[in-house]
N, C-alpha and C positions, 0 to 999 in steps of 0.2 A: 613427513609433513605437508598436505594441500593448503594451498595459499586460499584466502578467506576471501567468497564468494560476494560480489557485491551485488545486490537487487534491487531496481528502481521500480515505483508503483506510480501510476501517473493517472492522473485524473484534472478534471477541470478544475475545479475549487480546492480543493487538496484539503478539504474539512471534514471528510467522511468513509469513504470506501478506500480511499490510496492511504489514510491514514490508519487505518487498523489495521490495513494488510501489513503496513511498515511494522507495526507492534504487536502481529503475530508471527512475525518474521523473525524479530528479535528476541520474540520468548521462545521460540522453537528451535531456533536457525542456533545459539549459542555462540560461539567463538566461531563457525564455519562461514557465520555469513555476515557481513554487514548491510544492513537496510538501510532503504533510506525512501522517501516519496516525496512528490511535486506536483505542481498543477500548472497548466498553462495559462490559467486566469485564478491565481490563487485568490482566496475569500478573506485572506488576511488572520484567521482564525480556525480552529478547532471547533465545530459543531459539538455545543453542550452536550448532546442526546449521546454521542459517540464519546466524550469523554465518561459519561454515566454509563452505557449499556458496556464498556471495556472495562470498567470496574469490577463488573460482575463477573470478568474473564480474568480477574488478577492483576489488568494492566491499568496504570496509571496516565492517561495521556493527557493530562493537565497542563505538563510543561511542553507540550508539543506545538509547533507553531506552524502555520500554512506556508509554503515554501515555492518560490518560481520554479516551472522549468528550463527557466534562461539559465540559472545558476548550474545545469548539468549538461551544457552544452559544450561537445567534443567529450563528455567524458565517456571512459569504456566502462562497459557494464558485464557480469556474465548474462543477466536478464533483465530487459523490460518490461513489464506488464502494465496494459494500460486496461482499466476496469470497465470498460464497456461503454465510455462515455462519446466515442466518437473523437476522440484524442490521438495523436502520434507524439514521439519524439523520435524525426528525423536526425535531429543533430546531436542524439546520445548513439556510441557507439556499442552494439549489444551483439552479442555473441547470439544470443534467441530472444525472439519478442514474440509473446502472447497479447492473447486479448478476451480477457474472462467475460466481460458482456456479463459483470453482474448491475443490478438494477440498482438507483440510485434510492436509499434508505429516508434520505431527507424529510420527505412529507409521510413517510407511513408511519402506522400506528405503532407502539410500541413491542407487539409481538413481531410485525413484518421488521422490524430494523434489527430486533434481535434473529430473527429467519437471516435476514442477509450478512449480518456481524458475521453467525457459524458458516454460512456458505464459503464467505471469505476464508474461515479459521480452515476449514477443508481442502479450499482451494491451494493456499499456503504451505499448508502441509505436503500435500503431494507435488507441489513446487520444489520445496526443499527435499524430498525423496528423492527429486528426478537431478538435483545436481551434485548429489553423492559421488 
């Protein structure tokens, strides 16, 4: 049995992109992955639009909270993924680092938000496949 891989998704507010990535990694990674997310300046809440559009995919974000990256300093993870927000996580020890350069959907139309959500899902699936 292989060890569970921890993946950390990082964005500034931890309210949209990193929350969706964490949820998709939990949904598609099953018992093989421990997915987490955090922000360098967390907003304190998950964007209600992210909650709504993830519900369309069968994922409930309503109980998620916006968390600070500070809680992960010194933590070892298999992969640390920044979402393209200019953030970094230098105090997180990662076997692998990626920057996905995903646009912020916060001010987008509903269709634009869904496109970003679906892009994140595709990227998460590719990441999970590469961690096996």
